[in-house]
N, CA, C and O atoms as a Tinker XYZ file with bonds, in Angstrom:
   288  protein
     1  N    -31.751000  -41.868000  212.993000    73     2
     2  CA   -31.335000  -40.479000  212.640000    64     1     3
     3  C    -32.221000  -39.326000  213.031000    63     2     4     5
     4  O    -31.759000  -38.206000  213.249000    81     3
     5  N    -33.388000  -39.590000  213.110000    73     3     6
     6  CA   -34.422000  -38.626000  213.607000    64     5     7
     7  C    -34.315000  -38.294000  215.102000    63     6     8     9
     8  O    -34.543000  -37.179000  215.571000    81     7
     9  N    -33.957000  -39.338000  215.776000    73     7    10
    10  CA   -33.838000  -39.292000  217.194000    64     9    11
    11  C    -32.641000  -38.385000  217.641000    63    10    12    13
    12  O    -32.639000  -37.678000  218.648000    81    11
    13  N    -31.681000  -38.509000  216.785000    73    11    14
    14  CA   -30.425000  -37.626000  217.028000    64    13    15
    15  C    -30.746000  -36.141000  216.957000    63    14    16    17
    16  O    -30.336000  -35.314000  217.771000    81    15
    17  N    -31.533000  -35.878000  215.886000    73    15    18
    18  CA   -31.867000  -34.505000  215.683000    64    17    19
    19  C    -32.713000  -33.951000  216.802000    63    18    20    21
    20  O    -32.609000  -32.778000  217.161000    81    19
    21  N    -33.588000  -34.845000  217.373000    73    19    22
    22  CA   -34.489000  -34.458000  218.489000    64    21    23
    23  C    -33.601000  -34.305000  219.814000    63    22    24    25
    24  O    -33.791000  -33.446000  220.675000    81    23
    25  N    -32.725000  -35.162000  219.828000    73    23    26
    26  CA   -31.817000  -35.094000  221.199000    64    25    27
    27  C    -30.944000  -33.672000  221.031000    63    26    28    29
    28  O    -30.781000  -32.904000  221.979000    81    27
    29  N    -30.454000  -33.453000  219.812000    73    27    30
    30  CA   -29.626000  -32.178000  219.692000    64    29    31
    31  C    -30.499000  -30.947000  219.838000    63    30    32    33
    32  O    -30.035000  -29.958000  220.405000    81    31
    33  N    -31.651000  -30.948000  219.393000    73    31    34
    34  CA   -32.666000  -29.867000  219.661000    64    33    35
    35  C    -32.929000  -29.664000  221.028000    63    34    36    37
    36  O    -32.824000  -28.560000  221.560000    81    35
    37  N    -33.306000  -30.813000  221.684000    73    35    38
    38  CA   -33.545000  -30.742000  223.151000    64    37    39
    39  C    -32.342000  -30.248000  223.891000    63    38    40    41
    40  O    -32.555000  -29.458000  224.810000    81    39
    41  N    -31.126000  -30.591000  223.631000    73    39    42
    42  CA   -29.958000  -30.080000  224.357000    64    41    43
    43  C    -29.901000  -28.574000  224.121000    63    42    44    45
    44  O    -29.710000  -27.830000  225.083000    81    43
    45  N    -30.051000  -28.108000  222.941000    73    43    46
    46  CA   -30.052000  -26.627000  222.620000    64    45    47
    47  C    -31.002000  -25.927000  223.404000    63    46    48    49
    48  O    -30.702000  -24.880000  223.977000    81    47
    49  N    -32.290000  -26.510000  223.476000    73    47    50
    50  CA   -33.338000  -25.734000  224.240000    64    49    51
    51  C    -32.935000  -25.682000  225.630000    63    50    52    53
    52  O    -33.034000  -24.614000  226.234000    81    51
    53  N    -32.467000  -26.774000  226.235000    73    51    54
    54  CA   -32.071000  -26.821000  227.679000    64    53    55
    55  C    -30.970000  -25.790000  227.959000    63    54    56    57
    56  O    -31.010000  -25.036000  228.931000    81    55
    57  N    -29.912000  -25.802000  226.983000    73    55    58
    58  CA   -28.813000  -24.850000  227.272000    64    57    59
    59  C    -29.320000  -23.283000  227.088000    63    58    60    61
    60  O    -28.796000  -22.381000  227.742000    81    59
    61  N    -30.329000  -23.055000  226.190000    73    59    62
    62  CA   -30.834000  -21.785000  226.178000    64    61    63
    63  C    -31.721000  -21.390000  227.460000    63    62    64    65
    64  O    -31.670000  -20.269000  227.965000    81    63
    65  N    -32.428000  -22.289000  227.869000    73    63    66
    66  CA   -33.156000  -22.144000  229.126000    64    65    67
    67  C    -32.294000  -21.839000  230.336000    63    66    68    69
    68  O    -32.658000  -21.002000  231.161000    81    67
    69  N    -31.148000  -22.513000  230.452000    73    67    70
    70  CA   -30.177000  -22.324000  231.579000    64    69    71
    71  C    -29.674000  -20.908000  231.296000    63    70    72    73
    72  O    -29.674000  -20.122000  232.242000    81    71
    73  N    -29.222000  -20.472000  230.032000    73    71    74
    74  CA   -28.612000  -19.211000  229.871000    64    73    75
    75  C    -29.612000  -18.162000  230.193000    63    74    76    77
    76  O    -29.217000  -17.166000  230.798000    81    75
    77  N    -30.939000  -18.276000  229.840000    73    75    78
    78  CA   -31.853000  -17.325000  230.146000    64    77    79
    79  C    -32.093000  -17.177000  231.668000    63    78    80    81
    80  O    -32.236000  -16.054000  232.153000    81    79
    81  N    -32.137000  -18.233000  232.383000    73    79    82
    82  CA   -32.325000  -18.257000  233.792000    64    81    83
    83  C    -31.139000  -17.531000  234.466000    63    82    84    85
    84  O    -31.291000  -16.706000  235.366000    81    83
    85  N    -29.950000  -17.905000  233.959000    73    83    86
    86  CA   -28.753000  -17.173000  234.482000    64    85    87
    87  C    -28.809000  -15.683000  234.278000    63    86    88    89
    88  O    -28.467000  -14.937000  235.196000    81    87
    89  N    -29.244000  -15.190000  233.068000    73    87    90
    90  CA   -29.209000  -13.843000  232.822000    64    89    91
    91  C    -30.280000  -13.106000  233.559000    63    90    92    93
    92  O    -30.143000  -11.908000  233.810000    81    91
    93  N    -31.414000  -13.826000  233.939000    73    91    94
    94  CA   -32.442000  -13.142000  234.708000    64    93    95
    95  C    -31.961000  -13.179000  236.141000    63    94    96    97
    96  O    -32.315000  -12.215000  236.821000    81    95
    97  N    -31.277000  -14.034000  236.691000    73    95    98
    98  CA   -30.621000  -13.904000  238.019000    64    97    99
    99  C    -29.709000  -12.886000  238.179000    63    98   100   101
   100  O    -29.679000  -12.116000  239.139000    81    99
   101  N    -28.851000  -12.887000  237.091000    73    99   102
   102  CA   -27.738000  -11.726000  237.041000    64   101   103
   103  C    -28.364000  -10.281000  236.971000    63   102   104   105
   104  O    -27.863000   -9.358000  237.613000    81   103
   105  N    -29.326000  -10.134000  236.279000    73   103   106
   106  CA   -30.080000   -8.812000  236.273000    64   105   107
   107  C    -30.831000   -8.585000  237.527000    63   106   108   109
   108  O    -31.041000   -7.403000  237.799000    81   107
   109  N    -31.242000   -9.413000  238.281000    73   107   110
   110  CA   -31.992000   -9.321000  239.400000    64   109   111
   111  C    -31.043000   -8.795000  240.463000    63   110   112   113
   112  O    -31.361000   -7.836000  241.166000    81   111
   113  N    -29.850000   -9.434000  240.584000    73   111   114
   114  CA   -28.728000   -9.100000  241.356000    64   113   115
   115  C    -28.162000   -7.587000  241.055000    63   114   116   117
   116  O    -27.780000   -6.829000  241.946000    81   115
   117  N    -28.171000   -7.273000  239.660000    73   115   118
   118  CA   -27.667000   -5.924000  239.405000    64   117   119
   119  C    -28.676000   -4.926000  239.734000    63   118   120   121
   120  O    -28.276000   -3.787000  239.974000    81   119
   121  N    -29.930000   -5.181000  239.781000    73   119   122
   122  CA   -31.002000   -4.251000  240.095000    64   121   123
   123  C    -30.786000   -3.803000  241.476000    63   122   124   125
   124  O    -30.803000   -2.620000  241.817000    81   123
   125  N    -30.580000   -4.811000  242.264000    73   123   126
   126  CA   -30.461000   -4.607000  243.773000    64   125   127
   127  C    -29.291000   -3.795000  244.051000    63   126   128   129
   128  O    -29.354000   -2.941000  244.936000    81   127
   129  N    -28.126000   -3.997000  243.315000    73   127   130
   130  CA   -26.961000   -3.235000  243.546000    64   129   131
   131  C    -26.991000   -1.777000  243.070000    63   130   132   133
   132  O    -26.324000   -0.910000  243.635000    81   131
   133  N    -27.726000   -1.547000  242.091000    73   131   134
   134  CA   -27.967000   -0.271000  241.623000    64   133   135
   135  C    -28.595000    0.588000  242.496000    63   134   136   137
   136  O    -28.193000    1.745000  242.622000    81   135
   137  N    -29.702000    0.080000  243.223000    73   135   138
   138  CA   -30.254000    0.854000  244.283000    64   137   139
   139  C    -29.335000    1.325000  245.334000    63   138   140   141
   140  O    -29.376000    2.464000  245.800000    81   139
   141  N    -28.447000    0.346000  245.715000    73   139   142
   142  CA   -27.419000    0.700000  246.762000    64   141   143
   143  C    -26.506000    1.708000  246.266000    63   142   144   145
   144  O    -26.065000    2.578000  247.017000    81   143
   145  N    -26.163000    1.629000  244.901000    73   143   146
   146  CA   -25.284000    2.645000  244.405000    64   145   147
   147  C    -25.782000    3.999000  244.180000    63   146   148   149
   148  O    -25.034000    4.976000  244.146000    81   147
   149  N    -27.124000    4.058000  244.018000    73   147   150
   150  CA   -27.781000    5.338000  243.790000    64   149   151
   151  C    -28.112000    6.061000  245.286000    63   150   152   153
   152  O    -28.743000    7.118000  245.294000    81   151
   153  N    -27.745000    5.561000  246.307000    73   151   154
   154  CA   -28.098000    6.146000  247.582000    64   153   155
   155  C    -27.386000    7.436000  247.728000    63   154   156   157
   156  O    -28.058000    8.386000  248.130000    81   155
   157  N    -26.163000    7.616000  247.473000    73   155   158
   158  CA   -25.507000    9.009000  247.731000    64   157   159
   159  C    -26.150000   10.098000  246.842000    63   158   160   161
   160  O    -26.344000   11.243000  247.249000    81   159
   161  N    -26.481000    9.647000  245.545000    73   159   162
   162  CA   -27.145000   10.506000  244.495000    64   161   163
   163  C    -28.506000   10.908000  245.126000    63   162   164   165
   164  O    -28.798000   12.092000  245.289000    81   163
   165  N    -29.270000    9.959000  245.452000    73   163   166
   166  CA   -30.566000   10.266000  246.092000    64   165   167
   167  C    -30.604000   11.165000  247.279000    63   166   168   169
   168  O    -31.497000   11.991000  247.468000    81   167
   169  N    -29.581000   10.962000  248.076000    73   167   170
   170  CA   -29.431000   11.617000  249.283000    64   169   171
   171  C    -29.175000   13.066000  248.942000    63   170   172   173
   172  O    -29.778000   13.991000  249.486000    81   171
   173  N    -28.124000   13.236000  247.889000    73   171   174
   174  CA   -27.914000   14.737000  247.631000    64   173   175
   175  C    -28.918000   15.333000  246.722000    63   174   176   177
   176  O    -29.136000   16.541000  246.815000    81   175
   177  N    -29.550000   14.619000  245.857000    73   175   178
   178  CA   -30.573000   15.230000  244.913000    64   177   179
   179  C    -31.905000   15.469000  245.613000    63   178   180   181
   180  O    -32.522000   16.485000  245.293000    81   179
   181  N    -32.439000   14.624000  246.561000    73   179   182
   182  CA   -33.780000   14.784000  247.091000    64   181   183
   183  C    -33.606000   14.980000  248.630000    63   182   184   185
   184  O    -34.613000   15.130000  249.323000    81   183
   185  N    -32.390000   14.983000  249.172000    73   183   186
   186  CA   -32.240000   15.103000  250.620000    64   185   187
   187  C    -32.824000   13.819000  251.258000    63   186   188   189
   188  O    -33.301000   13.920000  252.388000    81   187
   189  N    -32.827000   12.784000  250.717000    73   187   190
   190  CA   -33.381000   11.574000  251.339000    64   189   191
   191  C    -32.499000   11.133000  252.451000    63   190   192   193
   192  O    -31.271000   11.188000  252.383000    81   191
   193  N    -33.233000   10.650000  253.581000    73   191   194
   194  CA   -32.387000   10.112000  254.683000    64   193   195
   195  C    -32.554000    8.501000  254.535000    63   194   196   197
   196  O    -33.088000    7.995000  253.548000    81   195
   197  N    -32.061000    7.789000  255.575000    73   195   198
   198  CA   -31.918000    6.375000  255.631000    64   197   199
   199  C    -33.456000    5.828000  255.577000    63   198   200   201
   200  O    -33.690000    4.803000  254.936000    81   199
   201  N    -34.347000    6.420000  256.155000    73   199   202
   202  CA   -35.737000    5.939000  256.095000    64   201   203
   203  C    -36.403000    6.136000  254.854000    63   202   204   205
   204  O    -37.250000    5.321000  254.488000    81   203
   205  N    -36.094000    7.190000  254.129000    73   203   206
   206  CA   -36.722000    7.254000  252.798000    64   205   207
   207  C    -36.063000    6.255000  251.806000    63   206   208   209
   208  O    -36.720000    5.668000  250.946000    81   207
   209  N    -34.812000    6.107000  251.967000    73   207   210
   210  CA   -34.073000    4.948000  251.189000    64   209   211
   211  C    -34.659000    3.642000  251.589000    63   210   212   213
   212  O    -34.819000    2.790000  250.715000    81   211
   213  N    -34.979000    3.409000  252.761000    73   211   214
   214  CA   -35.478000    2.087000  253.149000    64   213   215
   215  C    -36.877000    1.946000  252.645000    63   214   216   217
   216  O    -37.299000    0.821000  252.379000    81   215
   217  N    -37.682000    3.080000  252.483000    73   215   218
   218  CA   -39.008000    2.908000  251.829000    64   217   219
   219  C    -38.919000    2.493000  250.299000    63   218   220   221
   220  O    -39.647000    1.622000  249.822000    81   219
   221  N    -37.962000    3.193000  249.567000    73   219   222
   222  CA   -37.593000    2.839000  248.240000    64   221   223
   223  C    -37.332000    1.363000  247.988000    63   222   224   225
   224  O    -37.901000    0.746000  247.088000    81   223
   225  N    -36.409000    0.799000  248.858000    73   223   226
   226  CA   -36.109000   -0.531000  248.915000    64   225   227
   227  C    -37.286000   -1.456000  249.152000    63   226   228   229
   228  O    -37.478000   -2.464000  248.471000    81   227
   229  N    -38.095000   -1.052000  250.187000    73   227   230
   230  CA   -39.407000   -1.913000  250.404000    64   229   231
   231  C    -40.358000   -1.843000  249.277000    63   230   232   233
   232  O    -40.951000   -2.869000  248.944000    81   231
   233  N    -40.570000   -0.670000  248.628000    73   231   234
   234  CA   -41.363000   -0.662000  247.669000    64   233   235
   235  C    -40.876000   -1.521000  246.340000    63   234   236   237
   236  O    -41.645000   -2.229000  245.689000    81   235
   237  N    -39.661000   -1.366000  246.085000    73   235   238
   238  CA   -38.990000   -2.149000  244.961000    64   237   239
   239  C    -39.171000   -3.637000  245.300000    63   238   240   241
   240  O    -39.538000   -4.412000  244.416000    81   239
   241  N    -38.934000   -4.048000  246.514000    73   239   242
   242  CA   -39.196000   -5.548000  246.923000    64   241   243
   243  C    -40.728000   -5.939000  246.782000    63   242   244   245
   244  O    -41.122000   -6.983000  246.262000    81   243
   245  N    -41.521000   -4.964000  247.311000    73   243   246
   246  CA   -42.984000   -5.401000  247.200000    64   245   247
   247  C    -43.441000   -5.502000  245.761000    63   246   248   249
   248  O    -44.151000   -6.451000  245.429000    81   247
   249  N    -43.079000   -4.589000  244.899000    73   247   250
   250  CA   -43.396000   -4.600000  243.494000    64   249   251
   251  C    -42.917000   -5.777000  242.856000    63   250   252   253
   252  O    -43.634000   -6.396000  242.070000    81   251
   253  N    -41.668000   -6.163000  243.156000    73   251   254
   254  CA   -41.095000   -7.489000  242.517000    64   253   255
   255  C    -41.841000   -8.637000  243.021000    63   254   256   257
   256  O    -42.108000   -9.554000  242.244000    81   255
   257  N    -42.241000   -8.686000  244.368000    73   255   258
   258  CA   -43.007000   -9.861000  244.795000    64   257   259
   259  C    -44.395000   -9.889000  244.250000    63   258   260   261
   260  O    -44.878000  -11.011000  244.102000    81   259
   261  N    -45.165000   -8.801000  243.905000    73   259   262
   262  CA   -46.427000   -8.751000  243.285000    64   261   263
   263  C    -46.336000   -9.207000  241.853000    63   262   264   265
   264  O    -47.165000   -9.978000  241.369000    81   263
   265  N    -45.317000   -8.716000  241.184000    73   263   266
   266  CA   -45.178000   -9.153000  239.741000    64   265   267
   267  C    -44.606000  -10.517000  239.514000    63   266   268   269
   268  O    -44.793000  -11.049000  238.420000    81   267
   269  N    -43.959000  -11.102000  240.403000    73   267   270
   270  CA   -43.297000  -12.435000  240.218000    64   269   271
   271  C    -44.287000  -13.533000  239.757000    63   270   272   273
   272  O    -43.962000  -14.327000  238.874000    81   271
   273  N    -45.436000  -13.569000  240.331000    73   271   274
   274  CA   -46.504000  -14.671000  239.854000    64   273   275
   275  C    -46.896000  -14.407000  238.451000    63   274   276   277
   276  O    -47.201000  -15.386000  237.771000    81   275
   277  N    -46.933000  -13.226000  237.917000    73   275   278
   278  CA   -47.509000  -12.915000  236.559000    64   277   279
   279  C    -46.261000  -12.935000  235.562000    63   278   280   281
   280  O    -46.463000  -13.162000  234.370000    81   279
   281  N    -45.134000  -12.729000  235.982000    73   279   282
   282  CA   -44.042000  -12.725000  234.944000    64   281   283
   283  C    -43.209000  -13.936000  235.057000    63   282   284   285
   284  O    -42.386000  -14.131000  234.163000    81   283
   285  N    -43.313000  -14.849000  236.113000    73   283   286
   286  CA   -42.524000  -16.009000  236.260000    64   285   287
   287  C    -41.298000  -15.659000  236.850000    63   286   288
   288  O    -40.450000  -16.523000  237.073000    81   287
């Protein structure tokens, strides 16, 4: 009986971890899409050209790459 409880808890933990990984991947994808959606607004608000927008994308990617080892 005790092993059934452990198996059940183990399955719940696995499902929770899969759900968390899915949510993290979805949020990462949404972040990248929001930057693309903001391009017309940033162009109008700050008069950014394509090069300025590319710098924003590069800084975003660089900061994500630097943070990844520390946050998993």
